[in-house]
C-alpha positions as CSV (number, residue, x, y, z in Angstrom):
1,M,11.4,12.9,0.6
2,T,12.6,9.3,1.1
3,V,10.2,6.5,1.3
4,A,11.0,3.1,2.8
5,R,9.7,-0.5,2.4
6,G,6.9,-1.0,5.0
7,D,5.9,2.7,5.2
8,I,2.2,3.3,5.1
9,V,1.7,6.4,3.0
10,R,-1.2,8.5,1.8
11,I,-1.5,8.2,-2.0
12,D,-3.2,10.6,-4.3
13,F,-4.8,8.0,-6.7
14,P,-6.8,9.3,-9.7
15,E,-10.1,10.9,-9.1
16,E,-13.2,8.6,-8.9
17,D,-14.6,9.8,-12.3
18,E,-11.2,8.8,-14.0
19,I,-11.0,5.2,-12.9
20,P,-13.0,1.9,-13.1
21,D,-15.2,1.0,-10.2
22,C,-12.9,-1.8,-9.2
23,E,-9.9,0.5,-8.5
24,F,-9.1,2.9,-5.7
25,D,-9.9,6.6,-5.9
26,S,-8.2,9.4,-4.2
27,P,-6.8,9.7,-1.5
28,H,-6.1,6.3,0.0
29,P,-3.4,4.8,2.3
30,A,-1.0,2.2,0.8
31,V,1.9,0.1,2.0
32,I,5.2,0.5,0.2
33,V,6.4,-2.9,-0.9
34,Q,9.2,-2.0,-3.2
35,N,12.8,-2.6,-2.0
36,N,14.7,0.2,-0.5
37,S,17.4,0.3,-3.1
38,A,14.8,1.0,-5.8
39,N,13.0,3.5,-3.4
40,H,16.2,5.6,-3.4
41,E,16.9,5.4,-7.1
42,L,13.5,5.5,-8.9
43,A,10.9,8.2,-9.3
44,T,8.2,5.6,-8.8
45,V,7.3,3.3,-6.0
46,T,5.3,0.0,-5.8
47,V,2.5,0.0,-3.3
48,V,-0.4,-2.1,-2.1
49,P,-3.5,0.0,-1.4
50,I,-5.3,-0.3,2.0
51,T,-9.0,0.0,2.7
52,T,-11.2,-0.1,5.8
53,N,-13.8,-2.2,3.9
54,E,-14.6,-5.5,5.4
55,Y,-12.1,-8.3,5.3
56,R,-13.5,-11.2,3.2
57,G,-10.8,-13.8,3.8
58,K,-9.6,-13.8,0.2
59,G,-5.9,-14.8,-0.5
60,H,-5.2,-11.4,-1.9
61,E,-6.3,-9.6,1.3
62,I,-4.1,-9.1,4.4
63,Q,-5.8,-7.9,7.6
64,L,-4.1,-4.9,9.4
65,F,-4.8,-4.0,13.0
66,P,-4.4,-0.6,14.8
67,D,-2.2,-1.9,17.7
68,N,0.5,-3.6,15.6
69,D,0.2,-2.6,12.0
70,G,0.5,1.2,11.7
71,V,-3.1,1.8,10.8
72,E,-5.7,3.9,12.7
73,R,-8.6,1.5,12.1
74,Q,-8.9,-2.2,11.3
75,S,-8.0,-2.4,7.6
76,V,-7.3,-4.6,4.6
77,A,-4.3,-4.5,2.3
78,K,-5.5,-5.4,-1.2
79,V,-2.7,-7.2,-3.0
80,N,-4.7,-7.6,-6.2
81,L,-4.5,-3.8,-6.6
82,I,-0.7,-3.6,-6.4
83,A,0.4,-0.5,-8.4
84,S,3.4,1.7,-9.1
85,V,3.0,5.4,-8.5
86,S,5.0,8.5,-8.9
87,I,6.6,9.5,-5.6
88,Q,6.6,13.2,-6.4
89,D,3.1,13.4,-8.0
90,R,1.1,10.8,-6.0
91,I,2.3,10.8,-2.4
92,M,0.4,13.6,-0.7
93,N,1.6,16.4,1.5
94,E,5.3,16.1,1.9
95,E,5.1,17.0,5.6
96,E,2.3,14.5,6.3
97,W,2.9,11.8,3.7
98,K,3.8,9.0,6.2
99,M,0.9,7.5,8.2
100,G,2.8,4.7,9.9
101,E,4.7,1.5,9.3
102,I,3.5,-2.0,8.8
103,S,4.8,-4.7,11.3
104,P,7.5,-7.1,10.1
105,V,5.1,-10.0,10.5
106,K,2.5,-8.4,8.2
107,M,5.2,-7.5,5.7
108,D,6.0,-11.2,5.6
109,E,2.3,-12.0,5.0
110,L,2.2,-9.3,2.2
111,E,5.3,-10.8,0.5
112,A,3.7,-14.3,0.5
113,A,0.4,-12.9,-0.8
114,I,2.2,-11.0,-3.6
115,S,4.2,-14.0,-4.6
116,S,1.0,-16.2,-4.6
117,H,-1.0,-13.5,-6.5
118,L,1.7,-13.1,-9.2
119,S,2.7,-16.9,-9.2
120,I,6.2,-16.1,-8.2
121,W,7.9,-18.8,-6.2
């Protein structure tokens, strides 16, 4: 399986009883934000989880819309929960792992939000 930057994938995060309340439980969609060179070389991939919870207008949230952004319902990418996960162990169902692709405009917004969140300029 080859993943690519901008893919929206279904991630098998840890079970609810194994994580703090402020983290995602399993399963959840996420956007792959890691560069494609690393995607082909590493066993892990860096992702930003996506939720259908209400958008609150925080700097670490990027709104995603069904018509343009590869999601089925209006959603929010939560940059503050950026994580690295095992491709083999955490991306679910090899035949159905990819849910869509984020638009280039939203990827630019995600990049800016990640840079701001991590103070990388």
